[in-house]
C-alpha positions in Angstrom: 67.8 43.6 148.7 70.1 44.9 145.6 67.0 44.3 142.7 64.7 46.4 145.2 67.6 49.2 145.2 68.1 49.4 141.3 64.4 49.0 140.7 63.5 51.9 143.2 66.1 54.0 140.7 64.4 52.7 137.7 61.0 53.8 138.9 62.1 57.2 140.5 61.3 55.8 143.7 62.6 58.4 146.5 61.5 56.6 149.6 62.4 53.0 148.7 65.6 54.8 147.3 66.5 55.9 151.1 65.4 53.1 152.6 67.6 50.9 150.5 70.5 53.1 150.8 70.0 53.6 154.6 70.5 49.6 154.8 73.4 49.6 152.5 75.1 52.0 154.7 74.5 50.3 157.4 75.5 46.7 156.2 78.8 48.7 155.0 79.5 49.5 158.4 79.0 46.5 159.6 81.5 44.7 156.8 84.2 47.4 158.0 84.3 46.3 161.7 84.1 42.9 160.5 87.2 43.3 157.9 89.5 44.8 160.6 88.7 42.3 163.0 89.3 39.5 160.6 92.9 40.8 159.4 93.6 41.5 163.2 92.8 38.2 164.3 94.6 36.5 161.0 97.8 38.8 162.0 97.5 37.6 165.9 96.7 33.8 164.9 99.8 33.9 162.7 102.2 35.5 165.3 101.2 33.2 167.7 101.9 30.2 165.8 105.3 31.5 164.0 106.5 32.0 167.7 105.6 28.5 168.6 107.0 26.9 165.6 110.2 29.1 165.6 111.0 28.4 168.8 110.4 24.5 168.4 112.7 24.5 165.0 115.9 26.4 167.1 115.5 23.8 169.9 115.6 21.0 167.5 118.4 22.9 165.3 120.3 23.0 168.8 119.5 19.5 169.7 122.7 17.3 169.8 124.6 19.5 167.8 121.8 19.0 164.9 123.0 22.2 163.1 126.7 21.2 162.8 125.7 16.9 161.2 123.1 19.2 158.8 126.1 21.6 157.5 128.2 18.7 156.6 126.2 15.9 156.1 122.5 16.8 154.8 121.8 18.2 151.5 119.6 21.2 153.0 121.1 24.4 152.1 121.0 27.8 154.0 118.8 25.9 157.1 119.1 29.3 159.1 116.8 31.0 156.4 114.2 28.4 156.4 114.0 28.7 160.4 113.7 32.8 160.1 111.7 33.3 156.7 110.0 30.3 155.8 108.5 29.4 159.3 107.1 33.3 158.8 105.8 32.7 155.3 104.5 29.5 155.9 102.0 30.0 158.9 101.0 33.8 157.7 99.9 31.7 154.3 98.4 28.7 155.9 96.1 30.8 157.8 95.5 33.1 154.8 94.8 30.4 152.6 92.4 28.2 155.0 90.5 31.9 155.7 90.5 32.3 151.7 89.0 29.2 151.3 86.3 29.3 154.0 85.0 32.5 152.8 84.8 31.4 149.4 82.7 28.0 150.8 80.3 30.6 152.2 80.3 32.7 149.0 79.5 29.8 147.1 76.7 29.1 149.5 75.2 32.7 149.5 75.0 33.3 145.9 74.8 29.9 144.1 71.2 29.8 145.2 70.5 33.2 143.7 72.5 32.9 140.6 70.4 29.5 140.0 67.3 31.8 140.7 68.2 34.3 138.1 69.1 31.7 135.1 70.5 28.1 135.7 72.5 28.8 132.5 74.6 31.6 134.0 75.0 29.4 137.0 76.2 26.6 135.2 78.7 29.1 132.5 80.3 30.0 135.9 80.9 26.7 137.4 82.4 25.3 133.3 84.4 29.0 133.2 85.9 28.7 136.5 87.1 24.6 136.1 88.7 25.7 132.5 90.3 28.7 133.8 91.5 26.8 136.6 93.0 23.9 134.9 94.8 26.4 132.3 96.3 28.4 134.9 97.9 24.9 136.7 99.1 24.0 133.2 100.7 28.0 132.5 102.3 28.4 135.8 103.1 24.9 137.4 106.4 25.5 136.5 106.5 28.8 138.8 106.6 26.0 142.1 110.3 24.8 141.4 111.4 28.5 140.4 110.3 30.0 143.1 112.1 27.3 145.1 115.4 27.6 143.5 114.9 31.3 143.6 114.7 31.2 147.5 117.7 29.2 147.8 119.9 31.4 145.5 118.4 34.5 147.2 119.7 33.2 150.6 123.3 32.0 149.4 123.9 35.6 148.1 122.6 37.1 151.7 125.0 34.3 153.4 128.1 35.6 151.6 127.5 38.9 152.0 127.0 38.1 155.7 130.1 36.2 155.3 132.3 38.8 153.8 130.9 41.3 156.7 131.7 38.7 159.6 135.4 38.1 158.2 136.1 41.7 156.8 139.5 41.5 158.4 141.0 38.6 156.9 139.7 39.2 154.0 141.6 42.3 153.8 144.8 41.0 155.2 144.5 37.9 152.9 143.4 40.0 149.8 140.8 37.9 149.0 138.4 40.7 147.7 138.7 39.7 144.5 138.0 35.9 145.2 135.4 36.8 146.8 133.8 39.3 144.2 133.8 36.6 141.8 131.7 34.8 144.0 129.3 37.1 144.9 129.1 38.2 140.8 128.0 34.8 140.3 125.7 33.9 142.7 124.1 37.8 141.3 124.2 35.8 137.8 122.4 33.2 139.1 119.5 34.4 140.9 119.0 37.2 137.8 118.8 34.3 135.4 116.3 32.7 137.2 114.5 35.7 138.3 114.1 36.1 134.5 112.5 32.9 134.1 110.0 33.6 136.8 109.5 36.8 134.7 108.7 35.1 131.8 106.5 32.3 133.1 104.1 35.3 135.3 103.8 37.3 132.0 102.6 33.9 130.0 100.5 33.5 133.2 99.1 37.2 133.2 98.1 37.1 129.6 95.7 34.5 130.7 94.4 35.5 134.0 94.0 38.9 132.9 91.8 38.0 129.8 89.7 35.9 131.9 88.9 38.3 134.5 88.1 40.8 132.1 85.3 38.5 130.4 83.9 37.8 134.1 82.2 41.4 133.5 80.5 40.9 130.3 79.5 37.2 130.7 76.7 37.6 133.0 75.5 40.9 130.8 75.3 38.6 127.6 73.3 36.2 129.4 70.9 38.2 131.3 70.4 41.0 129.0 68.3 39.2 126.7 65.9 38.2 129.2 65.5 41.5 130.1 64.7 42.6 126.6 62.4 39.9 126.4 60.4 41.6 130.1 61.0 38.1 131.7 63.4 40.0 134.4 63.5 43.4 135.6 66.2 45.7 135.2 68.0 45.4 138.3 68.5 41.6 137.9 71.3 42.5 135.0 73.2 44.4 137.8 72.8 41.7 140.2 73.5 39.0 138.1 76.8 40.7 137.3 78.0 40.6 141.3 76.3 37.5 141.9 78.4 35.9 138.7 81.5 37.8 139.9 81.3 36.7 143.5 80.8 32.9 142.8 83.6 33.2 140.2 85.9 34.7 143.2 84.6 31.2 145.0 85.0 29.0 142.2 88.3 30.4 140.8 90.5 29.9 144.3 93.4 28.2 142.0 93.4 31.4 139.8 93.2 34.4 142.1 95.5 32.5 144.7 98.0 31.1 142.2 101.0 33.1 143.4 100.6 32.6 146.9 99.7 29.0 146.5 103.0 28.0 144.4 104.6 30.2 147.3 103.2 28.4 149.9 103.9 25.4 148.0 107.8 25.8 148.0 107.6 27.2 151.6 106.3 23.4 152.5 109.0 21.6 150.6 111.9 23.4 151.8 110.7 23.3 155.4 110.0 19.7 154.8 113.5 19.0 153.6 114.5 20.7 157.1 112.5 18.5 159.0 114.1 15.5 157.2 117.5 17.0 157.8 116.3 17.2 161.6 114.9 13.6 161.3 118.3 12.1 159.8 120.3 13.9 162.3 118.6 12.8 165.2 118.6 8.9 164.0 120.2 6.5 166.5 124.0 6.3 165.8 126.8 4.6 167.5 128.9 6.8 169.8 131.8 6.6 168.1 130.1 8.2 164.8 128.5 10.6 166.7 131.6 11.7 168.7 133.6 12.0 165.3 131.0 13.7 163.6 131.0 16.9 166.1 134.9 16.5 167.1 135.2 19.7 165.6 132.6 21.3 167.6 132.7 19.2 170.8 135.1 21.7 173.4 133.0 23.8 175.3 129.3 22.0 174.0 127.4 20.1 177.1 
């Protein structure tokens, strides 16, 4: 359809141009409705999933004094932040990535045939280019996973200290602990800023590669298809068609490149929630009544 549209322009065919233009407007209108419904469905499913998972984790967190056991024995810092924030990010990212993968699959099926019919060389170039780009993106961006993991904990610890200061403002004033807490907050700020500097440095290196990668996508199909047009083997519209098909196909192949930031954050969310789940399992593991009562002694009054 795109070839016919561009060919009509080249041949100054006004009836053909108007027909194809109206057809494109109809397609764009339908695509707008589909995009809005797509977004609405994704957000509602994410909300429903977040509600169910959060309620489940809160119930497990309160069950048999698990919250106290985790604080005293498990190496799971900021479990409250993991339940509140990481669950939200996890559910939204899971649905988003799943839908992106599904859309990429449909895009590959739709455009691979078009690309192959234009030029087998162009199709192979797209596959090789995307594979090489994905491998280099993982190589350059791999440190982001654990840097983001560390950053999440440092941000949560900073917020926890601020909350502690607010909730214990009276005792801090009476005991004159402003200097002590101020030094602790300054250390928290320094820790999160230092880690964020490392994240920015990695993002900078990754940005050099991904930006150049995306720029080349615009010129590669023209370099391959333009000589075919010059030799009279394809019509002029095929050049723009190949550019569009190449961009869509690269988008489907280059999921790791285009979504690497979200994928790295998603891996961090999984690791943090996995650590929390392991803490819940350890807290609910069978223990002697004497051991459990000793662990819960400081908070046992008033708990049924």
